[in-house]
Backbone as CSV, one residue per row, in Angstrom:
resi,resn,N_x,N_y,N_z,CA_x,CA_y,CA_z,C_x,C_y,C_z
1,MET,49.718,126.381,102.189,50.647,125.378,101.731,50.088,123.992,102.056
2,THR,50.158,123.086,101.113,49.640,121.738,101.331,50.682,120.862,102.008
3,ALA,50.221,119.763,102.583,51.147,118.823,103.219,52.134,118.276,102.198
4,ARG,51.671,118.056,100.987,52.549,117.506,99.953,53.699,118.468,99.640
5,SER,53.439,119.763,99.504,54.515,120.699,99.187,55.487,120.829,100.355
6,THR,54.993,120.691,101.577,55.881,120.722,102.736,56.786,119.495,102.731
7,THR,56.235,118.325,102.456,57.003,117.090,102.432,58.052,117.132,101.329
8,ALA,57.698,117.697,100.194,58.621,117.735,99.067,59.889,118.523,99.404
9,ARG,59.817,119.447,100.298,60.969,120.265,100.661,61.810,119.658,101.777
10,ARG,61.358,118.574,102.358,62.097,117.965,103.467,63.480,117.540,102.992
11,ARG,64.460,117.852,103.809,65.829,117.436,103.526,66.210,116.344,104.517
12,TYR,67.319,115.708,104.222,67.781,114.599,105.046,69.258,114.785,105.375
13,TRP,69.620,114.278,106.548,70.967,114.473,107.072,71.430,113.216,107.789
14,LEU,72.727,113.076,107.944,73.298,112.070,108.825,74.097,112.824,109.869
15,MET,73.885,112.464,111.140,74.601,113.099,112.245,75.248,112.004,113.089
16,LYS,76.549,112.181,113.323,77.317,111.195,114.072,77.457,111.618,115.526
17,SER,77.416,110.623,116.407,77.677,110.846,117.821,78.355,109.604,118.387
18,GLU,79.302,109.815,119.264,79.915,108.685,119.949,78.953,108.236,121.042
19,PRO,78.578,106.957,121.054,77.556,106.509,122.008,77.956,106.665,123.475
20,ASN,79.254,106.700,123.766,79.651,106.920,125.160,79.499,108.389,125.562
21,ALA,79.356,109.293,124.579,79.110,110.707,124.858,77.614,111.024,124.812
22,PHE,76.929,110.574,123.751,75.488,110.780,123.610,74.967,109.773,122.601
23,SER,74.136,108.861,123.058,73.662,107.748,122.228,72.208,107.945,121.812
24,ILE,71.760,107.052,120.943,70.345,107.059,120.558,69.470,106.794,121.779
25,ASP,69.953,105.981,122.720,69.202,105.736,123.958,69.066,107.018,124.772
26,ASP,70.137,107.822,124.801,70.079,109.109,125.500,69.052,110.022,124.851
27,LEU,69.057,110.068,123.510,68.087,110.921,122.814,66.669,110.437,123.072
28,GLU,66.468,109.126,123.073,65.134,108.597,123.366,64.689,109.012,124.773
29,ARG,65.614,108.975,125.720,65.285,109.312,127.112,64.910,110.789,127.265
30,VAL,65.658,111.697,126.609,65.399,113.133,126.782,64.395,113.692,125.776
31,GLY,64.235,113.035,124.641,63.257,113.472,123.645,63.794,114.477,122.655
32,ILE,64.316,115.587,123.157,64.898,116.639,122.310,66.196,117.095,122.967
33,GLU,67.230,117.302,122.156,68.542,117.678,122.681,69.236,118.655,121.736
34,PRO,69.887,119.701,122.282,70.720,120.565,121.434,71.929,119.769,120.927
35,TRP,72.229,119.844,119.643,73.356,119.115,119.055,74.598,119.993,119.175
36,ASN,75.144,120.061,120.380,76.239,120.987,120.651,77.603,120.360,120.414
37,GLY,78.617,121.207,120.442,79.996,120.749,120.356,80.548,120.569,118.960
38,VAL,79.782,120.865,117.924,80.303,120.743,116.563,81.293,121.881,116.333
39,ARG,82.536,121.517,115.991,83.583,122.519,115.775,84.265,122.337,114.429
40,ASN,83.453,122.096,113.426,83.901,122.014,112.050,83.018,122.993,111.274
41,TYR,83.656,123.889,110.530,82.883,124.942,109.863,81.890,124.401,108.836
42,GLN,82.271,123.370,108.087,81.353,122.835,107.092,80.135,122.203,107.762
43,ALA,80.354,121.441,108.833,79.232,120.835,109.568,78.369,121.931,110.191
44,ARG,79.006,122.957,110.747,78.260,124.089,111.307,77.396,124.745,110.242
45,ASN,77.962,124.922,109.057,77.223,125.570,107.977,76.012,124.744,107.547
46,PHE,76.157,123.414,107.553,75.002,122.574,107.239,73.884,122.823,108.243
47,MET,74.236,122.891,109.529,73.206,123.124,110.555,72.641,124.534,110.439
48,ARG,73.513,125.511,110.268,73.095,126.918,110.247,72.320,127.273,108.984
49,ASP,72.797,126.814,107.839,72.257,127.290,106.565,71.348,126.289,105.851
50,GLY,71.494,125.000,106.161,70.771,124.001,105.401,69.606,123.358,106.117
51,MET,69.747,123.161,107.417,68.721,122.415,108.150,67.482,123.251,108.410
52,LYS,66.350,122.586,108.253,65.048,123.201,108.527,64.289,122.309,109.502
53,VAL,63.421,122.923,110.292,62.595,122.160,111.229,61.822,121.099,110.450
54,GLY,61.870,119.866,110.927,61.180,118.760,110.286,62.055,117.902,109.394
55,ASP,63.263,118.373,109.066,64.166,117.568,108.255,64.484,116.258,108.973
56,GLY,64.712,115.208,108.196,65.022,113.893,108.751,66.502,113.728,109.039
57,ILE,66.806,112.975,110.092,68.185,112.723,110.503,68.389,111.224,110.699
58,LEU,69.445,110.701,110.088,69.914,109.362,110.397,70.905,109.515,111.545
59,PHE,70.620,108.878,112.666,71.469,108.976,113.860,72.499,107.862,113.767
60,TYR,73.778,108.236,113.772,74.879,107.314,113.524,75.789,107.250,114.742
61,HIS,76.064,106.043,115.221,77.031,105.856,116.305,78.420,105.686,115.690
62,SER,79.368,106.516,116.119,80.735,106.448,115.612,81.698,106.117,116.746
63,ASN,82.910,105.768,116.354,83.977,105.509,117.320,83.539,104.509,118.395
64,CYS,83.024,103.384,117.933,82.552,102.328,118.830,82.814,100.985,118.165
65,ALA,82.507,99.901,118.854,82.793,98.557,118.340,82.151,98.315,116.981
66,VAL,80.889,98.698,116.826,80.182,98.522,115.550,79.567,99.863,115.151
67,PRO,80.346,100.695,114.448,79.773,101.966,114.016,78.672,101.728,112.990
68,GLY,77.614,102.557,113.064,76.544,102.420,112.099,75.342,103.264,112.431
69,ILE,74.344,103.195,111.559,73.096,103.933,111.736,72.237,103.173,112.733
70,VAL,71.791,103.874,113.777,71.054,103.217,114.861,69.653,103.769,115.068
71,GLY,69.338,104.917,114.442,68.027,105.492,114.674,67.692,106.607,113.711
72,VAL,66.478,107.118,113.889,65.965,108.227,113.084,65.532,109.329,114.040
73,ALA,65.884,110.552,113.684,65.506,111.729,114.464,65.071,112.802,113.480
74,SER,64.729,113.968,114.003,64.371,115.079,113.128,64.892,116.384,113.706
75,VAL,65.049,117.356,112.834,65.473,118.693,113.249,64.284,119.347,113.947
76,ALA,64.517,119.826,115.179,63.417,120.346,115.999,63.496,121.851,116.244
77,SER,64.510,122.526,115.711,64.612,123.975,115.891,65.399,124.571,114.734
78,HIS,65.286,125.876,114.613,66.173,126.597,113.718,67.523,126.699,114.405
79,ALA,68.562,126.986,113.650,69.901,127.112,114.222,69.960,128.299,115.181
80,TYR,70.729,128.115,116.246,70.973,129.178,117.223,72.347,128.957,117.850
81,PRO,72.910,129.977,118.532,74.270,129.847,119.057,74.413,128.697,120.059
82,ASP,75.522,127.971,119.905,75.886,126.887,120.812,76.475,127.514,122.078
83,GLU,75.788,127.361,123.183,76.219,127.976,124.454,77.564,127.461,124.944
84,THR,77.963,126.249,124.554,79.226,125.702,125.059,80.428,126.518,124.590
85,GLN,80.287,127.261,123.497,81.403,128.069,123.006,81.766,129.215,123.953
86,PHE,80.840,129.594,124.817,81.064,130.722,125.734,81.514,130.287,127.127
87,ASP,81.512,128.990,127.387,81.783,128.462,128.725,83.238,128.007,128.847
88,PRO,84.061,128.745,129.598,85.475,128.368,129.731,85.681,126.982,130.347
89,MET,84.677,126.452,131.022,84.793,125.127,131.630,84.402,124.002,130.654
90,SER,83.891,124.359,129.488,83.446,123.371,128.504,84.604,122.910,127.620
91,ASP,84.569,121.654,127.222,85.536,121.139,126.247,85.383,121.846,124.904
92,TYR,84.245,122.479,124.680,83.947,123.117,123.401,84.080,124.641,123.445
93,TYR,84.695,125.149,124.498,84.912,126.589,124.657,85.740,127.124,123.495
94,ASP,85.340,128.289,122.988,86.073,128.967,121.922,86.320,130.407,122.360
95,PRO,87.540,130.729,122.788,87.821,132.077,123.299,87.668,133.178,122.240
96,LYS,87.667,132.811,120.961,87.512,133.819,119.899,86.051,134.104,119.574
97,SER,85.154,133.341,120.156,83.731,133.530,119.895,83.145,134.486,120.929
98,THR,82.267,135.373,120.476,81.604,136.301,121.394,80.093,136.183,121.231
99,ARG,79.362,136.640,122.211,77.897,136.626,122.103,77.427,137.530,120.973
100,GLU,78.166,138.596,120.711,77.808,139.502,119.618,78.077,138.864,118.256
101,GLU,79.129,138.048,118.195,79.493,137.356,116.957,79.856,135.911,117.264
102,PRO,78.839,135.088,117.540,79.125,133.680,117.840,79.615,132.946,116.589
103,ARG,80.574,132.067,116.778,81.118,131.290,115.661,80.325,130.011,115.418
104,TRP,79.762,129.443,116.489,79.223,128.100,116.413,77.719,128.084,116.634
105,GLN,77.038,127.379,115.745,75.584,127.257,115.785,75.216,125.790,115.982
106,LEU,74.008,125.559,116.442,73.497,124.202,116.592,72.017,124.191,116.297
107,VAL,71.470,122.984,116.179,70.025,122.802,116.091,69.636,121.815,117.181
108,ASP,68.373,121.853,117.566,67.845,120.835,118.464,67.438,119.635,117.616
109,VAL,67.667,118.441,118.176,67.371,117.189,117.497,66.324,116.439,118.319
110,ALA,65.281,115.949,117.643,64.184,115.236,118.318,64.218,113.753,117.957
111,PHE,64.061,112.912,118.961,64.002,111.465,118.764,62.755,111.094,117.974
112,GLU,62.903,110.174,117.022,61.753,109.592,116.337,61.655,108.107,116.627
113,ARG,62.742,107.363,116.332,62.701,105.928,116.623,64.093,105.321,116.544
114,LYS,64.261,104.208,117.245,65.456,103.393,117.091,65.184,102.426,115.948
115,LEU,66.218,102.088,115.219,66.066,101.099,114.168,65.922,99.720,114.797
116,GLY,65.341,98.789,114.047,65.207,97.421,114.522,66.548,96.741,114.709
117,ARG,67.541,97.244,113.993,68.910,96.751,114.128,69.851,97.848,113.675
118,THR,71.088,97.788,114.125,72.105,98.717,113.637,72.424,98.363,112.192
119,ILE,72.533,99.382,111.351,73.012,99.182,109.986,74.500,99.534,110.027
120,PRO,75.359,98.502,110.093,76.786,98.763,110.319,77.478,99.400,109.116
121,LEU,78.523,100.158,109.412,79.297,100.825,108.372,79.794,99.833,107.329
122,ASP,80.248,98.663,107.751,80.734,97.666,106.792,79.655,97.298,105.776
123,GLU,78.422,97.184,106.225,77.317,96.876,105.315,77.010,98.068,104.416
124,ILE,77.045,99.260,104.982,76.792,100.475,104.196,77.814,100.580,103.073
125,LYS,79.077,100.257,103.368,80.132,100.323,102.347,79.854,99.364,101.196
126,GLN,79.185,98.248,101.465,78.852,97.287,100.410,77.826,97.861,99.427
127,HIS,77.172,98.956,99.821,76.162,99.599,98.980,76.672,100.918,98.402
128,ALA,77.986,101.099,98.412,78.568,102.362,97.937,78.160,102.682,96.510
129,ASP,78.024,101.652,95.663,77.624,101.898,94.277,76.230,102.506,94.196
130,ARG,75.322,102.081,95.069,73.953,102.628,95.093,73.912,104.006,95.746
131,LEU,74.812,104.250,96.693,74.819,105.514,97.432,75.582,106.607,96.694
132,GLY,76.484,106.216,95.832,77.280,107.174,95.070,78.642,107.393,95.702
133,GLU,79.627,107.579,94.850,81.005,107.769,95.323,81.160,108.989,96.210
134,GLU,80.306,109.966,96.024,80.418,111.200,96.797,79.737,111.123,98.161
135,PHE,79.104,109.989,98.475,78.458,109.851,99.784,79.540,109.915,100.850
136,PRO,79.522,110.948,101.702,80.639,111.180,102.631,80.971,110.014,103.560
137,LEU,79.995,109.225,103.935,80.252,108.147,104.884,81.170,107.072,104.304
138,VAL,81.113,106.865,103.004,81.931,105.827,102.383,83.160,106.393,101.664
139,ARG,83.314,107.692,101.670,84.464,108.329,101.032,85.651,108.296,101.985
140,ARG,86.798,107.887,101.496,87.994,107.819,102.336,88.360,109.190,102.881
141,GLY,88.748,109.206,104.151,89.240,110.430,104.757,88.167,111.385,105.261
142,ASN,86.899,111.053,105.062,85.844,111.956,105.523,85.682,111.855,107.034
143,ARG,85.661,113.009,107.704,85.509,113.019,109.148,84.337,113.897,109.586
144,LEU,83.524,114.335,108.633,82.396,115.203,108.978,81.410,114.487,109.886
145,SER,80.932,115.203,110.895,79.954,114.621,111.820,78.521,114.949,111.435
146,VAL,78.352,115.865,110.497,77.034,116.272,110.012,77.153,116.482,108.511
147,PHE,76.288,115.812,107.731,76.324,116.036,106.294,74.982,115.663,105.673
148,PRO,74.701,116.221,104.476,73.426,115.955,103.821,73.356,114.552,103.238
149,VAL,72.142,114.050,103.141,71.827,112.753,102.550,70.712,113.025,101.542
150,THR,70.835,112.489,100.348,69.770,112.692,99.371,68.555,111.848,99.755
151,ALA,67.418,112.173,99.172,66.203,111.389,99.426,66.400,109.937,99.000
152,ALA,67.091,109.717,97.878,67.341,108.352,97.402,68.267,107.601,98.366
153,GLN,69.305,108.276,98.873,70.207,107.643,99.841,69.456,107.314,101.127
154,TRP,68.638,108.253,101.601,67.825,108.052,102.810,66.964,106.792,102.665
155,LYS,66.254,106.727,101.560,65.353,105.590,101.311,66.132,104.285,101.231
156,HIS,67.255,104.297,100.529,68.038,103.072,100.389,68.622,102.635,101.735
157,LEU,69.183,103.568,102.485,69.778,103.205,103.778,68.727,102.633,104.715
158,LEU,67.555,103.234,104.777,66.519,102.719,105.665,65.956,101.388,105.164
159,SER,66.073,101.122,103.868,65.611,99.818,103.360,66.506,98.687,103.851
160,LEU,67.718,98.998,104.308,68.646,97.982,104.814,68.250,97.509,106.217
161,GLU,67.385,98.257,106.856,66.947,97.890,108.217,66.301,96.532,108.215
């Protein structure tokens, strides 16, 4: 397989994290981190069924003074069971999940770089026409923490840096 055919298959994603829980600075410090605690089936399915090692990630800070895209990361592992679902002391414990049939999957995320500046949500919304009405970040009522980004959306969002 050539490098070009591998690149052509690369997918892109946006993953949200509250910076007081886990920030781009935290990811830079640790290098690679399991993206645990996702408890939405659609977001889980994106990680389990859609993400491949090497896919690009826009790292987004949510629920903060200036929500927005703050960095770039990549998918560093195939999906595997999220250990927090089995831990009764975890905020993400799921008593209906078993090791034989785990409900929740995660991927490891690797730091690539911090952006030169935050691309704030307010600015992203000004580009909704270029991103498309179906872009989850600008769609009203969307609360997904993990969702796909097209190659064109990826390129346009990073051009705002």
